[in-house]
N, C-alpha and C positions, 0 to 999 in steps of 0.2 A: 514368071515371079509374082507380077502386079497381078494379075486374075487369080491366084491362089491368095496371096494379101484378101481379093476381094473376099470371095468369097467365105471365109474363114470371118472375115467380118460381118458381109450382108448375114450369114446366121449366128453370131451370135450380138449385134444389133435388132437383129428378132425379135429372135428371146429374151433380152435384157426387156425390147418393152413390154413384152407378152407379159412375162411377170412383174412387172415393174405394176402394172395395171390389174389385174390379178389380184398380189398384193395386198394393193391400193382400197381398190371396193371390199375385202375379207375385212380392212382396218378399219373400213368409215362402215362399212354392219357396222363393228362389233361397238362400236365409240359411242356410234350415232345413238345407242339403247340411250345412252345415261341422259339424253335430250327428250327422250319421248315424255316425259315429264312433261315439260315442256307444248308440244301439243294436250295433253290432257289438261294438263290443268289451268295453263295459262291462254289455251287459244292460241298458239302458234300456230302460223298456215304454214302452205306445204310448201313453198319456195321461198320464205320467209328462214326453213328449217333445212333446207336442201343447202340455199345460204351461209346458213352458220355454221354446217358439219363442215359444207364445202372449206371454209376456212381455215380450215385444221389443216387440210394434206398435205402442204406447203414443208412443216414439222413435219411428218409422217416422210416425205420423199427425201429426206436428208437422210433416214435413216435403210429405206424401202433399196435406196437404186442400191448401196455398197456392195448390199446383200443380193439384189438382185443378180448383178454382176458377175459377184463371185458364184453364185447358184448357175450361173449359163456360163462360164469360163470350165467350169469344172465338169458340169453334162457334156459343151459340146466337144470338148478335149480327150473325152474321156472314149465321146462316141468316135470321135478320129480314129485315136488308138486304136477302140475295140475292130471295126474294120480296116486298120491299116494305110489307113489314109494319112499319117503323120510320119507309115516308115517311107509312102510315096515320091512323099514333097521333101523328107531329105533325104533319099535320094537324087532326088533331084536337083540336093545343092543345096536346098536351106537348110540353113545351119538352130541353133536355136533363137537368139536374139528374132530371127528371121518365121519362125514360130512364133512367136510370143507376141510382136508388133501388132498384128488385130485387137488382139485381148490388149497391149498398150495404149494403144492409139483411142477403144472405148473409153478405156480407164480414166486418160486425160479430160477424154472430151468427158465422163460423170466428173470428175475434179473442179474443174468450170459451172459448168451446172449448179451443184456442190455450190460453188464459189457463189453464183448468180440467188440461191436457195437464202443461203443463213445470212448475206451480209444485204438480201435486201426486199428477200420476196415473205421471208420467214418473218420477221419482226413487222410487217408491214400490215400482213395479216393476217396472224394472233396478235396484234393493239384492238384489231379490228374486230373482232373473236371476242375480248375479251372484252368489250366497250361495249357491243351490240348481248354478250350477257351478262353485266350490270346492269343497262340497261331493262332487259328484259325482267331483272331477278327485282327491280329496286326501285325503276322510275315509269313501269307501268303503262310506257308508252308505244305495249305492242300489244297490252293485252284486251282479248275482243270474249269480254262477258257471255255468254253460252244460254242462248235462248231458252227458258224451261226449265234452268238448271238452279241448284243454289252454290254457286261457286267462290270459295276459299282463297281473297287475292290478297291478302295478308295473313297472321296473323293476328286471329280476333278479328279478325273483318271479314263478314261471309257476304256477298251479295246476289240476291235474284230478279231475273227480269222475266218476261210472261213476253215480251216477245221482242224482236228491233228492225226497223223499218230498212228502207233504199237508203235511206239518206242518211240515218246514222244515227234516230233517237230511238230514245229508249221508253217503251211503253212494261206500264206495271213493273214497279222498281220499289226492291221490300230491300233494304240493310243493315244488320242487324254489328253492332260495335259492342266487343266484349274485351277492350284492352285494358278498359282501366278496370280496378282490381276491385273499386268504393263502388258503382254505379255502373249501369248499362245504359244503352237506350235500341232501339228500334226505329228504322226510320222507314216510313210509303209514301209515294208520290202518284200520281195518271201518267205521267210520261215525265223526262227529260234526256239527259245528253251527256255520254262521258267526255272531259276537253282534258290536254291537257297544260300543263304551264309550268314558269320556273322553279315550281314547287313541287312539280310534281303533278301524278292526271289527280283528277277532281269528278263528282259527277255532280252536277246542277240538277236538284229534283224542283217539279212544281204542283203546286197544286199535294197538298201533303199534308203529314203531322209524324211528328216525331214522338215517342214514350220513351221518357224515364223511365230508370225503375233503379233503385236507393239502396243495392243488399245493403244497408248497416240499418237502415228503418222499413224498410221492405214497402214504403211508397212508391205508387206508381202516378209519375205526371204527364199528363198528353199536351204536347204545342200545335199546334195546328198554323202552319204557313204556304203561303204564294208564292215563293221561290229560297227555293233554304239549297248551300253548299259542300256539300257531304265530301274532305279528304278523303283520299286511298294513299296515306301517307306508309312508307313502309318501314319495317319493324326495325330502324336503325336510327340511328346514335346522330340528331341533327347539322346536319350539315358535314357529315362523313364522307369521305375522301377514294377513290382506289387507289391503291399504292400500285404503279407498274413494275410488271416483272423486271426479271435481267431479259429475259427472250423480246419481250418487247421492243427494249432500246435500239435506238441509230446506232453504225457504229460510233459515229459523231459524241453520242448519247456515252459510250459506253469508255470510248477514252479522255473523256472528259467528266467528266463525272463528280456529279454533285448529287454531296454522301446527305442535305438533309433532308431530316425526314427519312431517313433511312434505320431499321437496326445495322444493329456496330457487331452483329455476332453475322446477316446474315451480306454486307458489303460485299464476302469474300465469292460471292457466285457471280457480282457485276465482272470483277476483278475477270474470272473464271472464265467471263461467255465471253468479251473480246480472241481471248483465245482458241476456247473453245469453235468458234469461229472461223478463226484464220487457220487450222492444225485441220481440224476432222475432216475435211471435206478430202484431204490427201489420200485419206483409212481410203475409200474408193482402190488407189492403184497401193494400198498396203495387200485388202483383200485377193487385188488379178497380181501381185507378186504371192500371193500365198497359191494360191490354185496353180499357176502356172512352170513354181518349183515345184513342186510334187508330183507334178504330173507329166512335164515334160523333159524331168532331168535325168540320166538316165537314162539305160535301153528303155527299147520302146518292146512289150512281149505283153501276152494276156494274161502273165501268169501274176496275180499280185497287186494289178492294179483295183479290187477293190477293198485292201490293204490302204490304197495309196489315196481312194477317198476318203476316207475315213481318219484316215492320220490329216488333211487337207480340211476337214469339217471341225476336227481339234481344231485345229489350228486359230481355223478362225471363229470359233464359238472364244474361244481361250482371248485371240487375238480385244472384239470386239467386251470380253470380259474386262478384261486388263483399261481401256479407254474409259468404262465406265466406272473405273473402280480410280484412275485417279484422275480423272474431273470434278469426281468426290474426296476426295483424300485431297484437293489445290483448292477446293472451297474452301476449305475448313486450316490447310496449313500455306500460306501463298508462296511460302518458299520454296513446295516444288512442282509447281507451275512450270520450269523448261520440262518437266521428265512428261506434260504433253508431249511438245514438241518429238520428246525420244520416242515414246511410247508407239508415236503414231512413223514411225519412218522405219523405227524397227525392223518391219519385214519387208521393208521396202528397198533396207539397204542389203538384209540376210538373203531375200529372192534374191537381187541382182547379183550377187559371190552365188549364189545359188544355179544359174545359169552359165554365168561365166565357168566356173569348175567340171564341169560335164566335157567343155572344152577342151581346157587345156586335158584333161587326163584322154579323152579320145585321140590328142595329136601327141600323146604318150607314148602311150598301148601302139600305135602305127608305128614309135618308131622304132618299138621293141619287136617289134612281129618280123620287119624287113629282116634281119641278122637270121633269124630262126626261117624264114622261105627262100632264104641265102642260099641256107646250106642246107637243106631239104631237096634245094633243087640242083646242088654240086650232089648231091649221095645219091 
């Protein structure tokens, strides 16, 4: 019996791994297109681009793993039904829960992985992702000015660099600042360098000139300098801080939530987040019970298996939609937070009953069939 359990578990584990990796690659490619602008316009390196997009993967795995588990359980058990493998296993003495044991064991492993992702990996990786994204957009610490092109580093700021040396020096610099509606100016220098300070990125220029143009008087003035510091300030208010989302907060921060500075309309999202992390990993077991209860409950037949698969897919889709709906509703009305646990646990409870009921039904059938067979023998 143990060899049969290992046989089914091996197929399920391999299938879940392949499907999860495939879906992760597809989602990574689709999501990475959002950050192509950072490569084209902000000069983000390929390695930094891969690292930045890779930080999003733990967040997607919390959704990918349960769906992959459901898909592989449905596929594997349907194949074994069509090949009559489950019929042979049942004839060998395996009951409903014995047949479901490999899938349930794998589901528990996915639940444990889900807790690791939701309670630690997702908050940590998403925090780093948001910090890097903010840093790239507003602090310019990762901006690389392309050679021979006009780089729009911020709203109203354009910088041109003729050449960049290996030691980081910039040759042939021209910068145009048009942020002020009343006047604009253009800087030109022989060489310089880009440095990062606490106030943000800046370009230090040497041996150049500043041409100021007053848009009201239409007058042009020129100032020659030996050294000039050009601030690349982001087009945001001074002192602006980044507000951390609910997914970035650790479990301790969510448990002892500091509401200072938070929008009162969004506080519900922070309260729901901790319950989402505690309840949703169990959705993997819910998806597994949906597939198992639909496919292996009842008699094994080659007829009607397509209807069972459609039913399982429909129930899984309805289950996923219900989870998303209750999370959004509970964020607006915190009295419905217990509904998160109810919706998550409902397929587990109903699936367990569905696996138990065929056993009870089969026992009654055998009891009723004995007198008939005896009467036939006496006749």
